[in-house]
C-alpha positions as a Python dict, from the first residue, in 0.01 Angstrom:
ca = {
    (1, 'M'): (0, 0, 0),
    (2, 'A'): (-361, -119, -7),
    (3, 'Y'): (-301, -300, 322),
    (4, 'Y'): (-187, 17, 492),
    (5, 'L'): (-473, 227, 353),
    (6, 'A'): (-743, -24, 447),
    (7, 'A'): (-774, 75, 815),
    (8, 'P'): (-791, 454, 758),
    (9, 'V'): (-1041, 411, 471),
    (10, 'L'): (-1264, 187, 681),
    (11, 'A'): (-1240, 426, 978),
    (12, 'L'): (-1336, 720, 750),
    (13, 'V'): (-1637, 541, 610),
    (14, 'L'): (-1752, 413, 950),
    (15, 'G'): (-1707, 755, 1110),
    (16, 'F'): (-1935, 900, 844),
    (17, 'L'): (-2192, 622, 847),
    (18, 'L'): (-2217, 570, 1224),
    (19, 'T'): (-2263, 933, 1323),
    (20, 'P'): (-2633, 964, 1223),
    (21, 'P'): (-2743, 652, 1421),
    (22, 'V'): (-2531, 762, 1718),
    (23, 'R'): (-2710, 1098, 1701),
    (24, 'K'): (-3044, 918, 1728),
    (25, 'L'): (-2911, 706, 2013),
    (26, 'A'): (-2795, 1017, 2202),
    (27, 'V'): (-3144, 1166, 2177),
    (28, 'K'): (-3298, 840, 2296),
    (29, 'V'): (-3077, 800, 2604),
    (30, 'G'): (-3090, 1168, 2695),
    (31, 'A'): (-2731, 1264, 2613),
    (32, 'L'): (-2842, 1615, 2523),
    (33, 'D'): (-2699, 1964, 2552),
    (34, 'Y'): (-2975, 2212, 2629),
    (35, 'P'): (-2957, 2576, 2527),
    (36, 'D'): (-2914, 2845, 2792),
    (37, 'Q'): (-2738, 3178, 2831),
    (38, 'R'): (-2400, 3002, 2827),
    (39, 'K'): (-2448, 2808, 2500),
    (40, 'V'): (-2383, 2894, 2137),
    (41, 'H'): (-2661, 2674, 2000),
    (42, 'S'): (-3026, 2776, 2011),
    (43, 'G'): (-3178, 2428, 2016),
    (44, 'T'): (-3127, 2101, 2200),
    (45, 'M'): (-2816, 1925, 2064),
    (46, 'P'): (-2714, 1557, 2104),
    (47, 'R'): (-2363, 1535, 2254),
    (48, 'M'): (-2242, 1175, 2250),
    (49, 'G'): (-2089, 1187, 1904),
    (50, 'G'): (-1756, 1054, 2027),
    (51, 'L'): (-1916, 708, 2031),
    (52, 'A'): (-1913, 707, 1646),
    (53, 'V'): (-1542, 811, 1639),
    (54, 'Y'): (-1455, 541, 1896),
    (55, 'A'): (-1646, 270, 1710),
    (56, 'A'): (-1494, 365, 1373),
    (57, 'F'): (-1140, 364, 1515),
    (58, 'V'): (-1171, 42, 1716),
    (59, 'V'): (-1338, -162, 1439),
    (60, 'A'): (-1078, -51, 1185),
    (61, 'V'): (-794, -139, 1422),
    (62, 'L'): (-941, -479, 1511),
    (63, 'V'): (-991, -571, 1148),
    (64, 'F'): (-675, -443, 983),
    (65, 'R'): (-399, -374, 1243),
    (66, 'Q'): (-167, -602, 1438),
    (67, 'L'): (-323, -671, 1776),
    (68, 'T'): (-13, -660, 1997),
    (69, 'P'): (-54, -649, 2378),
    (70, 'Q'): (11, -276, 2371),
    (71, 'V'): (-247, -211, 2100),
    (72, 'L'): (-502, -419, 2291),
    (73, 'S'): (-426, -227, 2609),
    (74, 'L'): (-475, 100, 2418),
    (75, 'L'): (-816, -21, 2306),
    (76, 'A'): (-901, -137, 2661),
    (77, 'G'): (-803, 194, 2814),
    (78, 'A'): (-989, 385, 2541),
    (79, 'T'): (-1300, 173, 2613),
    (80, 'A'): (-1274, 257, 2982),
    (81, 'I'): (-1248, 632, 2914),
    (82, 'L'): (-1534, 605, 2669),
    (83, 'F'): (-1766, 474, 2939),
    (84, 'V'): (-1664, 756, 3171),
    (85, 'G'): (-1745, 1007, 2899),
    (86, 'M'): (-2077, 845, 2813),
    (87, 'A'): (-2183, 844, 3177),
    (88, 'D'): (-2097, 1214, 3200),
    (89, 'D'): (-2285, 1299, 2880),
    (90, 'I'): (-2598, 1112, 2993),
    (91, 'Y'): (-2608, 1164, 3367),
    (92, 'G'): (-2348, 1428, 3446),
    (93, 'L'): (-2062, 1323, 3674),
    (94, 'P'): (-1886, 1518, 3952),
    (95, 'A'): (-1540, 1631, 3854),
    (96, 'V'): (-1379, 1402, 4113),
    (97, 'V'): (-1558, 1096, 3971),
    (98, 'K'): (-1442, 1184, 3619),
    (99, 'L'): (-1086, 1228, 3741),
    (100, 'V'): (-1089, 890, 3914),
    (101, 'G'): (-1222, 729, 3594),
    (102, 'Q'): (-943, 892, 3391),
    (103, 'I'): (-677, 768, 3632),
    (104, 'L'): (-816, 413, 3621),
    (105, 'A'): (-822, 418, 3243),
    (106, 'A'): (-460, 538, 3238),
    (107, 'L'): (-361, 260, 3476),
    (108, 'V'): (-503, 6, 3231),
    (109, 'V'): (-242, 97, 2968),
    (110, 'V'): (30, 139, 3227),
    (111, 'K'): (-26, -216, 3347),
    (112, 'F'): (56, -348, 2999),
    (113, 'G'): (384, -161, 2974),
    (114, 'I'): (283, 162, 2804),
    (115, 'Q'): (494, 391, 3015),
    (116, 'V'): (748, 669, 2982),
    (117, 'Y'): (1048, 473, 3110),
    (118, 'Y'): (1307, 741, 3045),
    (119, 'V'): (1353, 1095, 2920),
    (120, 'T'): (1650, 1249, 2748),
    (121, 'N'): (1810, 1561, 2887),
    (122, 'P'): (1783, 1811, 2598),
    (123, 'L'): (2085, 2002, 2729),
    (124, 'N'): (2338, 1719, 2710),
    (125, 'G'): (2159, 1420, 2553),
    (126, 'Q'): (2192, 1209, 2866),
    (127, 'I'): (1922, 944, 2912),
    (128, 'I'): (1752, 967, 3253),
    (129, 'L'): (1583, 650, 3374),
    (130, 'L'): (1265, 734, 3565),
    (131, 'G'): (1246, 418, 3777),
    (132, 'W'): (944, 427, 4011),
    (133, 'L'): (847, 767, 3878),
    (134, 'A'): (753, 614, 3542),
    (135, 'I'): (404, 516, 3652),
    (136, 'P'): (288, 840, 3815),
    (137, 'L'): (442, 1054, 3539),
    (138, 'T'): (277, 842, 3271),
    (139, 'V'): (-59, 863, 3445),
    (140, 'F'): (-16, 1239, 3490),
    (141, 'W'): (64, 1283, 3118),
    (142, 'I'): (-239, 1080, 3005),
    (143, 'V'): (-478, 1252, 3244),
    (144, 'A'): (-340, 1598, 3157),
    (145, 'V'): (-382, 1554, 2782),
    (146, 'T'): (-725, 1393, 2829),
    (147, 'N'): (-846, 1697, 3018),
    (148, 'A'): (-673, 1946, 2792),
    (149, 'V'): (-853, 1818, 2481),
    (150, 'N'): (-1174, 1804, 2683),
    (151, 'L'): (-1136, 2170, 2775),
    (152, 'I'): (-1088, 2302, 2421),
    (153, 'D'): (-1411, 2138, 2307),
    (154, 'G'): (-1585, 2474, 2319),
    (155, 'L'): (-1678, 2534, 1953),
    (156, 'D'): (-1815, 2316, 1672),
    (157, 'G'): (-1537, 2106, 1523),
    (158, 'L'): (-1264, 2253, 1741),
    (159, 'A'): (-1153, 1954, 1949),
    (160, 'G'): (-1193, 1711, 1660),
    (161, 'G'): (-993, 1921, 1414),
    (162, 'V'): (-714, 1996, 1660),
    (163, 'S'): (-696, 1624, 1745),
    (164, 'C'): (-670, 1540, 1375),
    (165, 'I'): (-380, 1777, 1330),
    (166, 'A'): (-206, 1641, 1642),
    (167, 'A'): (-245, 1281, 1521),
    (168, 'L'): (-114, 1369, 1177),
    (169, 'T'): (186, 1536, 1340),
    (170, 'I'): (252, 1228, 1558),
    (171, 'A'): (252, 1016, 1241),
    (172, 'A'): (486, 1260, 1060),
    (173, 'V'): (737, 1289, 1348),
    (174, 'T'): (738, 913, 1399),
    (175, 'W'): (808, 867, 1029),
    (176, 'T'): (1099, 1110, 1036),
    (177, 'Q'): (1240, 943, 1348),
    (178, 'F'): (1219, 582, 1246),
    (179, 'G'): (1127, 566, 872),
    (180, 'A'): (921, 294, 709),
    (181, 'G'): (1158, 12, 790),
    (182, 'H'): (1074, -7, 1157),
    (183, 'G'): (777, -242, 1177),
    (184, 'G'): (659, -142, 1520),
    (185, 'M'): (670, 228, 1442),
    (186, 'T'): (492, 174, 1110),
    (187, 'E'): (205, 31, 1313),
    (188, 'M'): (206, 341, 1535),
    (189, 'I'): (189, 562, 1225),
    (190, 'M'): (-108, 367, 1095),
    (191, 'L'): (-285, 387, 1430),
    (192, 'A'): (-249, 765, 1425),
    (193, 'L'): (-373, 788, 1065),
    (194, 'T'): (-668, 560, 1147),
    (195, 'L'): (-763, 799, 1430),
    (196, 'V'): (-741, 1091, 1189),
    (197, 'A'): (-972, 916, 944),
    (198, 'A'): (-1227, 824, 1214),
    (199, 'V'): (-1249, 1187, 1329),
    (200, 'A'): (-1261, 1316, 969),
    (201, 'G'): (-1572, 1108, 898),
    (202, 'F'): (-1739, 1251, 1209),
    (203, 'L'): (-1639, 1615, 1136),
    (204, 'R'): (-1884, 1622, 841),
    (205, 'F'): (-2158, 1643, 1109),
    (206, 'N'): (-1965, 1834, 1375),
    (207, 'F'): (-1823, 2133, 1190),
    (208, 'H'): (-2020, 2454, 1227),
    (209, 'P'): (-2316, 2448, 1224),
    (210, 'A'): (-2292, 2116, 1408),
    (211, 'K'): (-2561, 1851, 1408),
    (212, 'I'): (-2402, 1664, 1698),
    (213, 'F'): (-2131, 1738, 1956),
    (214, 'L'): (-1837, 1515, 2050),
    (215, 'G'): (-1937, 1540, 2412),
    (216, 'D'): (-1709, 1421, 2688),
    (217, 'T'): (-1745, 1081, 2524),
    (218, 'G'): (-1544, 1203, 2227),
    (219, 'S'): (-1316, 1473, 2369),
    (220, 'M'): (-1186, 1249, 2649),
    (221, 'F'): (-1146, 954, 2411),
    (222, 'L'): (-944, 1168, 2169),
    (223, 'G'): (-727, 1318, 2443),
    (224, 'F'): (-662, 979, 2597),
    (225, 'T'): (-577, 816, 2265),
    (226, 'L'): (-345, 1096, 2157),
    (227, 'A'): (-161, 1083, 2490),
    (228, 'V'): (-113, 706, 2466),
    (229, 'L'): (-5, 719, 2098),
    (230, 'A'): (256, 980, 2190),
    (231, 'I'): (398, 745, 2453),
    (232, 'M'): (393, 445, 2219),
    (233, 'S'): (580, 625, 1941),
    (234, 'L'): (750, 952, 2025),
    (235, 'T'): (903, 854, 2360),
    (236, 'K'): (1080, 555, 2202),
    (237, 'S'): (1343, 784, 2050),
    (238, 'A'): (1663, 863, 2239),
    (239, 'A'): (1689, 1198, 2063),
    (240, 'A'): (1762, 1484, 2298),
    (241, 'V'): (1441, 1668, 2205),
    (242, 'S'): (1211, 1365, 2230),
    (243, 'V'): (1074, 1481, 2564),
    (244, 'I'): (979, 1819, 2414),
    (245, 'I'): (816, 1711, 2088),
    (246, 'P'): (487, 1577, 2236),
    (247, 'L'): (443, 1903, 2425),
    (248, 'V'): (479, 2102, 2103),
    (249, 'I'): (243, 1874, 1906),
    (250, 'L'): (-29, 1911, 2171),
    (251, 'G'): (68, 2272, 2244),
    (252, 'V'): (-275, 2430, 2178),
    (253, 'P'): (-481, 2226, 2430),
    (254, 'L'): (-195, 2201, 2681),
    (255, 'L'): (-113, 2572, 2675),
    (256, 'D'): (-478, 2672, 2693),
    (257, 'T'): (-516, 2455, 3004),
    (258, 'F'): (-190, 2585, 3156),
    (259, 'F'): (-290, 2946, 3098),
    (260, 'A'): (-634, 2878, 3250),
    (261, 'I'): (-475, 2744, 3567),
    (262, 'F'): (-223, 3032, 3575),
    (263, 'R'): (-479, 3312, 3542),
    (264, 'R'): (-712, 3157, 3800),
    (265, 'C'): (-431, 3124, 4049),
    (266, 'Y'): (-316, 3478, 3968),
    (267, 'Q'): (-668, 3605, 4019),
    (268, 'R'): (-703, 3393, 4337),
    (269, 'R'): (-998, 3197, 4203),
    (270, 'P'): (-1060, 2819, 4220),
    (271, 'I'): (-884, 2650, 3926),
    (272, 'F'): (-1198, 2457, 3840),
    (273, 'Q'): (-1415, 2768, 3822),
    (274, 'P'): (-1525, 2835, 3461),
    (275, 'D'): (-1418, 3158, 3297),
    (276, 'K'): (-1438, 3322, 2955),
    (277, 'H'): (-1071, 3373, 2879),
    (278, 'H'): (-991, 3055, 2690),
    (279, 'L'): (-830, 3105, 2353),
    (280, 'H'): (-1148, 3054, 2154),
    (281, 'H'): (-1337, 3294, 2381),
    (282, 'Q'): (-1079, 3567, 2331),
    (283, 'L'): (-1054, 3523, 1955),
    (284, 'M'): (-1429, 3563, 1923),
    (285, 'A'): (-1415, 3860, 2156),
    (286, 'M'): (-1176, 4019, 1909),
    (287, 'G'): (-1443, 3997, 1640),
    (288, 'L'): (-1391, 3662, 1468),
    (289, 'N'): (-1697, 3457, 1396),
    (290, 'H'): (-1743, 3090, 1488),
    (291, 'R'): (-1586, 2936, 1178),
    (292, 'Q'): (-1303, 3189, 1163),
    (293, 'T'): (-1210, 3120, 1523),
    (294, 'V'): (-1196, 2746, 1466),
    (295, 'L'): (-991, 2785, 1148),
    (296, 'V'): (-742, 3022, 1320),
    (297, 'I'): (-688, 2764, 1597),
    (298, 'Y'): (-651, 2491, 1330),
    (299, 'G'): (-380, 2707, 1175),
    (300, 'L'): (-205, 2756, 1510),
    (301, 'S'): (-215, 2380, 1572),
    (302, 'A'): (-74, 2312, 1225),
    (303, 'F'): (200, 2571, 1285),
    (304, 'L'): (303, 2401, 1610),
    (305, 'G'): (288, 2064, 1438),
    (306, 'L'): (521, 2184, 1164),
    (307, 'N'): (760, 2315, 1428),
    (308, 'A'): (753, 1972, 1598),
    (309, 'V'): (861, 1811, 1272),
    (310, 'V'): (1136, 2069, 1221),
    (311, 'I'): (1260, 2026, 1579),
    (312, 'N'): (1296, 1655, 1511),
    (313, 'L'): (1508, 1719, 1202),
    (314, 'I'): (1755, 1979, 1328),
    (315, 'T'): (2034, 1959, 1584),
    (316, 'S'): (1961, 1975, 1957),
    (317, 'D'): (2119, 2321, 1989),
    (318, 'Q'): (1915, 2454, 1702),
    (319, 'A'): (1605, 2294, 1850),
    (320, 'L'): (1661, 2468, 2182),
    (321, 'V'): (1694, 2803, 2009),
    (322, 'L'): (1372, 2741, 1818),
    (323, 'L'): (1195, 2638, 2139),
    (324, 'V'): (1302, 2956, 2316),
    (325, 'I'): (1172, 3166, 2025),
    (326, 'L'): (844, 2975, 2029),
    (327, 'A'): (807, 3016, 2406),
    (328, 'V'): (863, 3391, 2391),
    (329, 'A'): (621, 3426, 2099),
    (330, 'V'): (353, 3218, 2271),
    (331, 'I'): (373, 3414, 2598),
    (332, 'Y'): (363, 3749, 2411),
    (333, 'L'): (64, 3649, 2198),
    (334, 'A'): (-116, 3492, 2493),
    (335, 'N'): (-86, 3820, 2680),
    (336, 'R'): (-196, 4024, 2379),
    (337, 'V'): (-499, 3805, 2311),
    (338, 'G'): (-599, 3798, 2676),
    (339, 'V'): (-577, 3432, 2777),
    (340, 'L'): (-352, 3523, 3069),
    (341, 'G'): (-649, 3700, 3231),
    (342, 'R'): (-575, 4051, 3119),
    (343, 'T'): (-797, 4217, 2865),
    (344, 'G'): (-523, 4262, 2608),
    (345, 'R'): (-674, 4360, 2276),
    (346, 'A'): (-977, 4139, 2333),
    (347, 'R'): (-1306, 4280, 2453),
    (348, 'M'): (-1477, 4170, 2771),
    (349, 'R'): (-1784, 3951, 2792),
    (350, 'S'): (-2034, 4233, 2742),
    (351, 'D'): (-1884, 4307, 2399),
    (352, 'L'): (-1884, 3953, 2265),
    (353, 'P'): (-2050, 3898, 1925),
    (354, 'K'): (-2416, 3803, 1962),
    (355, 'E'): (-2363, 3463, 1798),
    (356, 'Y'): (-2126, 3354, 2077),
    (357, 'K'): (-2201, 3229, 2424),
    (358, 'Q'): (-1985, 2980, 2608),
    (359, 'R'): (-2087, 2629, 2518),
    (360, 'S'): (-2000, 2452, 2838),
    (361, 'S'): (-1877, 2491, 3192),
    (362, 'K'): (-1619, 2217, 3183),
    (363, 'M'): (-1357, 2420, 3360),
}
């Protein structure tokens, strides 16, 4: 037991201890978020905090986990995405350059065999081999999740907390699928828990009122790592619902991104044009304060995570019924809250609480 706890404990301690020096480093190199009319903070804020999370995770993995080729490729890809995020936090990168960097980082793990080789048809349980489609679909998945987590990083502690819940759910679902007797999957569980611990150590300084932001350094690292961990663990099951479970686990960032694209297309605006209808915007427009909004989204993430575990434990037919109910509920609530671009019950920008202004213009 001590062997299994060693990596998460080390990651937790390092995440806590490394954040203050990373904060000083961010100030020194100019990785700063300046206040303006679009920001929630009133002073200059360092924003390269993801470096502390990355260092805590990587050191703990290198010291205590089995360094298989796939684990090493995960670390290599995570390092590549880290550099992209750091460059963006310090210098600011065009969206196209960031996208190219994300694709290259995804190709690093693909090269070492981390791919979605097949999916299972949830309607009949038939395994569908992807063949040449495996590489582009894997890259698409990794880039999509990376950007989705990046986009929800709009409030103190939001992206980090949601990522913690997602990683915990990945560990729980993997445990229920394979149990403790499957050595390879046990390692995947411990990788997920080590990531949770690294983020938890950092959240002490990132929860509202934050002393440092994750920045693109952290949000892209977390999204990338979660996407790869999902491939390494959840897609190994031949269960009929295995293709659906990662989507449910990462439902909050993925749905928020999907709805953003939907409403911008519906409103005939460029999909990369920032707006103020993301989930956290709308919840605050309904009157919730900063902390309440973050905690509500934590609760929503935990609810979807619990459903992912349940889906893995029930029959395929029951899982499909539950998924239909979830889909209907999500669309109804999204429309009511206003993330589909309609006002719903939320107020418009002019009525937002004074404490809130949009933190970034990522999308």
